[in-house]
C-alpha positions in Angstrom: -14.7 18.0 11.2 -15.6 14.5 11.5 -13.0 12.1 10.5 -15.3 9.6 9.8 -19.4 8.9 9.6 -20.1 5.5 10.0 -17.9 2.5 11.8 -18.4 -1.5 11.2 -17.0 -4.3 12.7 -17.3 -7.5 10.2 -16.6 -10.9 11.6 -15.4 -12.3 8.3 -13.1 -11.7 5.4 -16.2 -11.9 3.4 -18.0 -9.4 5.4 -15.1 -7.1 5.6 -15.1 -7.0 1.6 -18.9 -5.9 1.5 -18.5 -3.4 3.9 -15.9 -1.7 1.9 -17.6 -1.9 -1.7 -21.0 -0.7 -0.1 -20.0 2.4 1.6 -22.1 5.3 0.5 -18.8 7.3 0.1 -15.0 6.5 0.7 -14.2 3.9 3.2 -10.8 2.4 4.6 -9.8 -0.6 6.5 -8.5 -0.2 9.8 -7.2 -2.5 12.2 -4.5 -1.0 14.9 -4.7 2.8 13.3 -1.7 3.8 14.8 -0.6 5.2 11.2 -4.2 5.9 10.2 -5.5 7.8 13.1 -2.5 10.2 13.0 -2.7 10.6 9.5 -6.4 11.6 9.5 -6.1 13.7 12.7 -3.0 15.9 11.1 -4.8 16.2 7.5 -2.3 13.9 6.1 -5.2 11.8 4.8 -8.9 13.1 3.7 -11.8 12.6 5.9 -13.5 8.5 5.2 -17.1 8.1 5.3 -16.6 4.7 6.7 -13.9 2.8 8.8 -14.1 -0.7 8.3 -12.5 -2.4 11.7 -10.8 -6.0 10.6 -9.4 -6.5 14.3 -12.9 -8.8 14.7 -12.1 -11.2 11.8 -10.9 -14.4 13.2 -9.1 -15.5 9.9 -7.1 -12.3 10.0 -5.9 -12.7 13.5 -4.4 -16.2 13.3 -0.9 -17.3 13.5 -0.4 -21.2 12.5 1.2 -23.5 10.7 -0.4 -24.7 7.1 1.2 -27.7 5.5 4.5 -26.5 4.9 3.8 -22.9 5.4 3.7 -20.3 8.3 0.2 -18.1 8.2 0.4 -14.8 10.0 -2.9 -12.5 9.9 -2.5 -9.2 8.7 -4.5 -8.0 11.8 -1.9 -10.0 14.1 -0.3 -7.1 16.4 3.2 -6.4 16.0 4.1 -7.8 19.6 2.5 -11.0 19.2 4.8 -11.6 16.0 7.6 -10.6 18.0 7.1 -13.1 21.0 5.6 -15.9 19.4 7.5 -19.0 19.4 6.4 -20.0 15.8 7.7 -16.9 14.1 10.7 -17.3 16.5 11.1 -20.8 14.7 10.6 -20.1 11.3 11.2 -16.5 10.8 13.8 -14.9 13.0 14.1 -12.0 10.9 10.6 -11.0 11.2 11.1 -11.4 14.9 14.1 -9.3 15.1 12.4 -6.7 13.0 9.1 -6.4 15.0 10.9 -5.5 18.3 12.0 -2.8 16.8 9.4 -1.4 15.4 8.2 1.9 17.0 7.8 1.4 21.3 5.8 -1.1 23.1 2.7 0.4 23.2 2.4 0.8 19.6 3.6 -2.3 18.9 0.6 -3.9 21.3 -1.6 -2.1 19.0 -0.3 -2.0 15.6 -0.6 -5.0 13.2 1.7 -6.8 10.6 -0.9 -6.1 8.0 -0.9 -2.1 8.8 3.1 -1.7 8.8 3.2 -3.5 5.1 0.0 -1.6 4.2 1.7 2.1 4.9 4.0 0.7 1.9 7.3 2.6 3.0 10.2 1.1 1.2 12.1 1.0 4.4 9.6 -0.2 7.1 11.0 -2.6 9.0 8.1 -5.6 9.0 8.5 -5.1 5.2 12.0 -5.9 4.7 11.9 -8.9 6.9 9.2 -10.3 5.1 10.8 -9.4 1.6 13.9 -11.7 2.6 11.7 -14.3 3.7 10.0 -14.9 0.4 6.5 -14.1 1.7 3.5 -14.3 -0.2 0.6 -12.2 0.4 -3.2 -13.3 0.5 -5.5 -10.4 -0.9 -8.9 -10.5 -0.7 -11.3 -8.8 -2.9 -15.1 -9.2 -4.8 -13.7 -11.5 -6.9 -12.6 -13.7 -4.1 -9.0 -14.5 -2.6 -5.8 -14.4 -4.6 -2.1 -15.2 -3.6 0.3 -12.5 -4.8 4.3 -12.0 -4.3 5.1 -9.7 -1.6 6.7 -7.6 -3.2 3.8 -7.3 -5.8 2.0 -5.1 -2.9 4.1 -1.9 -3.3 3.5 0.8 -6.3 6.0 3.0 -4.5 7.0 5.2 -1.2 4.3 5.1 0.6 2.0 3.7 -2.0 0.3 0.6 -1.7 -0.7 -1.4 -5.3 -3.7 -2.7 -3.0 -7.0 -0.9 -4.0 -8.1 -0.1 0.0 -11.6 0.8 -1.0 -12.2 -2.9 -1.9 -9.3 -4.8 -1.4 -8.0 -5.7 2.1 -4.4 -8.3 2.6 -5.4 -10.8 4.5 -2.1 -12.8 5.9 1.0 -13.2 4.7 2.0 -17.4 3.7 6.3 -18.1 5.2 7.9 -20.9 3.6 8.8 -23.3 7.0 12.7 -23.1 8.1 14.4 -26.3 7.5 17.7 -28.1 8.3 20.6 -25.4 7.3 18.2 -22.4 6.7 18.0 -19.4 8.9 17.6 -15.4 8.8 18.3 -12.4 10.6 17.7 -8.7 10.4 19.7 -5.7 11.7 19.3 -2.1 11.4 21.1 1.3 11.7 19.3 3.8 13.5 19.6 7.6 15.1 19.7 7.1 18.9 17.0 9.3 20.0 13.5 8.4 21.2 11.7 5.8 19.4 14.6 5.6 16.5 13.8 5.7 12.8 16.1 3.2 10.5 18.6 5.0 8.8 19.3 1.8 6.8 18.2 -1.6 7.2 19.1 -5.0 6.0 17.7 -8.9 6.0 19.0 -11.9 5.0 17.4 -15.6 4.7 20.3 -18.2 3.8 20.4 -21.8 3.1 23.9 -23.2 3.2 25.3 -26.7 2.7 28.8 -27.0 4.8 30.4 -24.0 3.4 28.5 -23.6 0.2 25.9 -20.9 0.2 23.2 -23.0 -1.6 20.3 -20.5 -1.7 20.1 -16.4 -0.3 17.6 -13.7 0.2 18.7 -10.5 0.6 16.8 -7.3 1.6 17.6 -3.5 2.0 15.6 -0.9 3.0 15.6 2.0 1.5 17.2 0.6 -1.6 14.7 2.0 -3.8 11.3 3.4 -4.3 9.7 0.1 -3.1 11.2 -2.9 -1.2 14.4 -3.7 -2.2 15.4 -7.3 -3.0 19.0 -7.5 -4.4 19.0 -10.2 -6.7 21.7 -9.7 -8.4 23.8 -10.2 -5.5 22.2 -12.9 -4.3 22.8 -14.6 -8.1 26.5 -14.0 -7.1 26.6 -15.8 -4.0 24.5 -18.8 -4.9 26.8 -22.1 -5.2 30.0 -20.0 -4.0 31.1 -20.3 -0.4 31.3 -17.5 2.0 34.6 -15.9 1.9 35.7 -12.8 2.0 36.5 -12.4 -1.6 32.8 -13.3 -2.4 31.5 -11.0 0.5 33.4 -8.3 -1.0 32.2 -9.3 -4.6 28.5 -9.5 -3.5 28.8 -6.0 -1.6 29.9 -4.6 -5.1 26.9 -5.9 -6.8 24.6 -5.1 -4.0 25.9 -1.3 -4.6 25.5 -1.8 -8.5 22.0 -2.4 -8.3 20.5 -0.7 -5.3 19.4 3.2 -5.9 19.9 4.3 -2.3 17.7 7.7 -1.8 18.7 11.1 0.2 16.0 11.6 3.4 16.4 14.8 4.8 15.3 13.3 8.3 17.6 10.4 8.1 20.6 10.3 6.0 22.0 10.8 2.6 22.8 8.7 -0.5 26.1 8.9 0.3 26.2 8.0 3.6 23.7 4.8 3.1 26.2 3.5 0.4 29.3 4.2 3.0 27.6 2.3 5.9 25.7 -0.6 4.1 28.8 -2.6 3.6 29.2 -3.1 7.6 25.3 -3.8 7.7 25.4 -6.2 5.3 28.4 -8.2 6.4 26.7 -8.8 9.6 23.7 -9.5 8.9 24.8 -11.9 6.2 27.6 -13.9 8.8 24.9 -13.8 11.9 22.2 -15.6 9.3 25.1 -17.6 7.8 26.1 -19.2 11.7 22.7 -19.8 12.5 22.4 -21.9 9.7 25.3 -24.4 10.8 
C-alpha cells in the first residue's frame, strides 16, 4: 500500500496553504517527518493522498530577532534551536529541552514545529515553550493569526490545528531582559533514547530577593501542556524562601493532574518526585537571573 500519492514542495506559506486545501483527497504537512513517517509506516496514521513538504518555505526556517521578540520558524531543525546563540541568550530553557529531544540524528532532522504539532503534553520543546510564554503564528486560508501557545492543544496527541487547512508558521518569544532567566530539566529512565518520566521548565524575573514574575510548566501535569498558574500566583511578589518554595509546591500539587503511564511512571510516583525537580529547576533559574 502506498503511504501517499502526491508530494508537493511549496516555496511560501501561501503556496503551502493552497496546496493543502486544493488536494483532491486527504493532505498533511510534513517537515522533519520523524514522527509522521513512522506513524504512516506502522499504521498509526491513515495513508494520505498529498504530503506538503514545508522545509522549502523560507519564512518557516527563519530564526531571528523581530523587535522585542525572538521568532523561531516551525521548520527550524531541533539541533539548530539547541545550538543557535540567539536562543541561548533569550530562551535557555528551550536550548536545554532541545538538547534532550531524541538523539543527534533525529535532532538534525526533526523540527521544533513538529515537536509541538504532535501535541504530547510532556514533549520537551512544548514544556519549555509553555514556560517561556510563547505565542504561535498560524496560517489558514483566511490569513495568519497569532494565538497563545497553549491554545494549540486539544488533548493528548490531539492538536487544535486543522492540519488539512492550517499550518504553524512559527513561534514568538519575548526577549530576555535584565534579571530574567529560564531553565528546563527532566527526570528520565536511563535506557537508550530516554523518554521523560517528568519534566519541568521555569521562567522568572527577580528584583533582589523578590520573585516579580514567574511561569511554571510541568509535563505531564494534565491532558495538555500544564501551566501551574496557581503556584505562579503564590510566588509572585514573595521572596524565594524555603517556606515559600514549599507553599508553591503544595499549590502546584493541588492543581496538577498527573497521569499514570504504563511505559513511563505512575501518577503517584510523579507526585512523589516532582518536588525535587521543581526546586532544582526553580533555583537554577533564580541563580541565572541574579
